[in-house]
N, C-alpha and C positions, 0 to 999 in steps of 0.2 A: 370505367373506374375499376381499379384493381381492388380486390377485397381479401381480407384475412378474417379468420374466425377464431375466437378464444373462449374456451369453456373453463369456468372457475367453480370449484367446490371446496369449501373450507374444511371438509372432512378428510380430504386427501392432502397430506402434508409431507414436506421434505424434512424440515427440522427447524428449531428455533433460530431466530436471528440473534447471533452473538454480537454485542456491541463492539467487540474487538475487530469485527469485519471492517470497521470504519477507522482503522488506524492509519498512521503515516510514518514517516521516516525522516530523521534529521541526522545528516552525516557531516563531519568536518570536511566539506568539499565545496570549493568555490566560495560563493557568497551566501550559502545556506545559513551558517551560524553568524559569521562576522559580516556586517552590513546587511544581514537578513533579520534574524530574531534579535540580534545584539548589535546596538550602535549607540554607545553612550553619549555621543555628541548630537544625536538627533533631537529635534524639538519635542518629540513625544516620548523620549526615553524616560523610564522610571528611575528610582534611586539605585537599582541594580544594573542599569544600562540597557534594559530590554525595551524595544519599541512597543509602546502600547497600542499603536495603530495596527501592528502585526498581531498582537495578542487578541485584539477585537476581531480581526478577520479569521484567525485560527478558531476562535470560539464560534463564530458564525459558520465556519466550515463544518463543525461538528466532529472534530477528530477525537478519537478515544485513546488507544494505545499508541505510543510513539517509540519506534525503534531507534537506538542510539548507542554508540557514536559512529557506527558504520556497519555495513559497507566495507569496501576495499580498504578504506582508511584504518579500520580496526586491526588489520593484520600486521601493522607496523606500530601500533599505538601502545605507549606505556601509560596506563591509567593513572598512576601515581604522579605523573607530570602535571596533571590537571587538578590537583587538590593542594590545599595549603595556601600560604600567602602568595598573592599574585606576583609580587616583586621577586619572588624566589623561584618562580616556575621557569623551566628552560624553554628556549625556542628550539624546535626540532624540525628536521627534514621530513616531509610527508612524501614518501616515494610513490604512493598510489596515485596522487594527483599532481606531482611535481610542484609542491608548494611548501611554504613555511608554516608550521603550526605554532602559534604563539602560546597556546594553552591558557588563554585568558578565561575560557569557558571549559569546565570539566564537569564531573559527575554531580558535585553539590550544586553548582549554578544551574545546571540543566534541570535537576530535580526541582529546584526552586521555580524555574520558568514553567515547568509542567503544572505546578499548582495554580498558576495564574490562568492556564487554559483548561483546567480540569481534566488533565490527561494522566494516563498511567505509563510508567516507564517500563520499556522492554529493552533490557541491556544486553549488548553483544560483547563477548569476551574475545580476547586475542588468542586464537589457537593456531595462528600462522607462524609467528616468530617467538611465541611464548607458550605457556602450557598450564599444567595442573596447579602448581604452587601459586602463580600469579592470579589465577582464577579464584582460588580459595582466599587470597588476600583481598581482592576487591569485593567478594561476597561478605567476608567478615567486616570490611569497612562499611559496606552499604547496609547490612541487615542486622548485625549484632548490636544489642543495646549499649553495652559498656563492659569494661573489665578485661579487655584484651588489647594487644598493641594497636591493631588497626581500628577497632571501634573507638578506643580512646583518642586516636589521632583525629577521627572524624569529629568527636566532641571538642577537641582542642581547636579544630578548624571552624568552630562555631555552629556545627550541626548536632544539636543535642539529641534529637530524635532520629532513629534509624530510618532509612529510606524504604525499607521493607519491599524491595523489588521481587515480584513474584515470577516474572517471566524472563528467561535467560536464553540467549542464542549462543550456541557452541561454535563460535567462529563464523566465517562468511565465505561462501563460494569456494570452498577448498578444492573443488575439482577444476578450477580455472587456472590455466598457465599464467594468467596475468597476476595472480594472487601471490603476495609474499607468503612463503611457506607452502605453496602449492603442493598437494599431496596425492598419493594414490588412495583409492577407496579403502584399501586394507589398513594403511597407516593411519589415515584420518579416523577410521572407525575405531581403531584401538585407542587413540588419544581421546576421542570423544567419549567413549565408553568409560575410560578411566577417570576422566574429568567429571562426568555426570555422576558416577558412583561416589566420588570424593565430595562433590557438592551436596549430595543427599546425606552424607554423614553429618553435615552441619544442619540441613533442613530437608527432611524427606518430602515435604509438601511443595517444593519448588516446581515450576512448570518449565520444562527444558525443550528447546528446539534444536534438533540436529540438522546439519546441512544436507539438503538434497542437491540435485543437479542445479547449476546456475542457469540452466535453460534446457528446454526439451530437444534443442538441436545439438547438444553436446554428444560427442561420439560415445561417451560412457553412460548416457542417460538410461535409466532402467536398471542396469547392472550396478551402477553406483548406489542407487536406492536400496537394492537388495542386499549388497554387501554391508553397507552402513547400518541398515536396520537389523540385520541378523546379529550384529555385534552389540548394538545399543538398545535393542527393543525394550528390555526390562526397565531401563533407567531414563527413557525420554518419553515425551508426550506428543511432540509434533515433529514432522519433517517439513523442511522449507521448500517452497517453489519460488522461482524468479522468472518473470517474463516481461519483455518490452516489445512494442510494436511500432512500425513506421511503414509508410507506403514505399513500395519498391518500383522504381522506374515508372512512376505515375500511375501505378495500378491501384486505383482507388476502390474498385470493385472488390478486390481481395482484401485491401486494407479495412474496408467496412465490415468484413467478415472475420476480423481478428478474434472475436469471441469464440468462433468455432475452434480455433487453435487452443485457446485457453481451456475450453471444455474438455478437449481431448487430452491435454496435458494433465489436468486435475484427475480425470478418470484413469489415466495410465498410472499415476502415482498411487491413487487409491487401490487399484488392482494389485500393485506391487506390494504395498504395505499389508494388504489383507492376505496375500500369499505368504509373506513372511510370518504373519500372525499364525497361520495354520502350521507352518513349518516348526516354529518355536513353541507351539501349543500354548499360546497365551490367551487369557480372557480379556486382555486390554486391547483397545482399538486406538491406533495412532491416527491423529488428525493432521490436517495440513495448516501450516502457517504460510500463507502466500505473502511473504514479507518483503517482496519487491515486485511492483507491477506499475505500468504506465505506458503511455505513448512517449517514445524517446527517439529522437532523430540522431541515432548513434553515428550515422554516416557523416553528419555535420561535424561532430566532435573529432572524428578521425581526420577530416579534411581541413578543419579550421582551428579549433580550439587548443589542440594538444600542445603542451609546452615541452620542449626537448632540450633547451640550452642548459648545459651543465652548470653554468654560473648564475642562472636565473631561477630563483626559488621564491616567487612572489607570495605575499600574504593575501588571501582571499581574492584570487583572480576571478574574472568573469568566465566561468566554465559552465557548459551545458545549460545555458539560459534560453531554452527553446521558447518561441512564441507560438502559442496554440491557437489553431483556427477552429471554425465550426466543425469541419469534418473530423478534426482531432477529438473535439469534445463528444461528438456522436460515437466515435469508436471507444473513447473513455467510458461513456455511459454504458455501452454494450458489454465492456469488461466487468463493470459492476454487476450487470445482470448475470453474467456467468458466475461470479463469486456467490451471489445470493442463491442462484439455482442449486449450488452445491453446499448450502448452509449446514447440511448434516455433517459434512466432513471438513469443509473450510471454515474453521471457527476463529481464525485470526488472519488479518491481512494488513499490509502496510503499503499505502501509496507512496512511491518514491519519486520525488521527495516533497518537502512541504513548502519551502520558501526559496525562490530564485532559481534553484537547480532543478530542471525539468519539473516545475512546480506550479500549483494552482494559484499561488500568491507571489507577486513580484514587488520588489521595492527599488527605490532609487536612493543612493546615499544622500542624506540631508533632505530628501524629497518625499514623494507620496508612496503609498502602498496601494496596489490594486488587484482586482480579481481577473485571472485568465479565464478563458472560455470553459476550461475543465473544472473550474471552481464550482460551477452551478450543478452539474450532475452529481458531484460528490455531496455538496451541502444539502441538496434536496433529497437525495437518497438516504443520507445519514439521518435526516430529520423525519422522513416519512416511512422508511422501511422498518416496520415494527411487528413484534409478535412472531409469526411463523411463516416461513416460505412454503408456498403451495406447489403441489404438482399440477401442471396445466396440460390441457389438450389444445394445441395450437395448429390450426390448418392455415398454411400460407402458401402462396405461389413461391416458386424458387427462381433463382437466377444463376448463371454460370460464372464461376470465378476461375482464374488461371491457377490459383494456389490451392483452393479447397474443393474444387468441383462444384456441383450444384449445392447452393446454400439457400436457406429460407430467407425470403425478402424481408420478413418481419421477424424480429426476435423479441421475447417478452418474458417477464417474470412477475409474480405477484406475492405480496405479503398480506397477512390478515391478523387482526386482533379484535378485541371487543369494540373498538371504536370504528372499525370499518376495514375496507380492503384497498390496497394501493397496487396499481399496475405500472410497471416501468416497461417501455417499449421503444424499439428503434425501427425506423424505416431505412433499409439499406439501399433503396433505389436512388440512383443518381439523378433521375429525371421525373419519376412518377410519384404522385401521392397515392396513399393506400387508405381505404376505409377499413378500420378495425372494428368488428362487431363482437362484443363481449356478451356471452350467455351468462346472465346473472341470476338465473332462477334458483340456484342453490343458496343464494345469499338472502333469501326471504325478504325481498323487497329493497330497492335502492331508491332513496328519496332525494338524494343529491349526488351529482357527479361534476367534478371540476378537472380541467386538464391544463397543464402548462407544458409548452414545447420550446425546445431550443433548436433553431434553424435559421437560415438566412438565404437570400437569393444568391449571395456570394459565399460559397462554402469555404473560401479561404480567408474570410474576414476574421480579424483577431482584435483583441484588446491590447493596446500598446500604451506606452508612456504618454504619447501625444493624443491618444483617443482611448481613454480607459474604459469607456462604457459603450464601445461600438457594438458589442454583442452581449445580449442578456436574454434570459428566458421571457416568454411572453404568454399571456393567456391564450389558450386555444378555444375559440368560441364555437367550434364545430360539434361539440358534445350534444348528443340527443339521447334522452331517456325514453325507452319504449317499455312494452309489456314483457318483462323478463330479459331485456337487452339494454345495453348501452353502446352507442356508436361514437367513434371519434375519427377524424381524418388526420392522418399522419403525413406531414409534408415530406417531400424528398430530402434525403440526408438529414434526418431529424431524430432527436431524442425527446420522448414525452413521458410525463408522469400523470396518471389518471387516478384521482382519488374518489372512492365510492363510499357513501355514508347511508 
């Protein structure tokens, strides 16, 4: 039997768990909005056309902040197209995803939907093809009470109360050549700095996110962060990180260790931000908004989904509708472990995306909505990760990966509050179960321990339209409480949550 040992002491903390860690992302992409959250003809649709079955699943998922409306989409978006009488809204080409945007859903409708799911709006502005003035216009429309052109327009559109959006993204992935308005670090930094300063003239208390690299593999990674932060440091609060993972050439050993890459990415950005802090002699600390992360089979999009016909601009095409397996869910859970492990600096995160598009929730037009395998690690972590993230001492065997070298076979993180301690753990072994022994002496006695694990004999099993409940978490009955210890067996390729009371 392979063994790993974990020591927990609630006196050694990383930082508080910010509810914004459990955010998500809704982009006007594929069927995320149309045929996803919004389908007026659906049997469950409410008076505003939103699917109530999806609302219920989003609430169960436990999503907090939701980033909107993009993503790549935002760099070609005219926000004012999506407000006012629907019959007067223009249909526009969406160059990011080669689609037609009907503008049936815009800022006001999405803010209304967020109230149904108890979510907070995180709004992204277009700094790709637009700039300072358009940003100030949408800020005025969204947040001012009345008495100005745009705030009175909002009232005339039926929204008497301001939306009071606190968190704003200054563009999206502006380092990417795929992005409309793709920019150099110097040019983007100047635009972002000017925009942020102008926004703060309206409301100094806004929370602003400046674009970091769109991935750690970008050739400008690190230098981009330095240049952008040196120019914007005084006027922003967060720098963004984006990361997606998929197995390469069937290398599941490396895929299961994706959290190692996320850890290194976060720590590199933190180091750069703190270096700039020293250079600019600031007392403020810049935190990370990891506002795009997920397992995403990008190679499938490049090979299959991409629309290129110049005369074909469909409405809500099926794009990026990945079907997630058990192994995907275990990797997904390990990424959540990485985010919580860095709770002192990652204080906001957005799972990309929420419905249909690389999402934990799937829908069929006129039909059901169901949970993908990745739904479960998110919903359970969102519900059970409370209080403070703890520093842990983890002793685990290692295994060799082609991509990351020797990697710990078990990865884990723990959170603690007055109600108890919760441990989230993954076993990365493809073949062997691992006994995890937890030293609980510093917890002053454990009277109850319960475990739930996500695993399957077929690591490629998935929940589909035809078999929506094929995979779900199950009770792990292997838990044993001893004198100052708790033991649990982690199946191969598994994600486990262990609660101690």
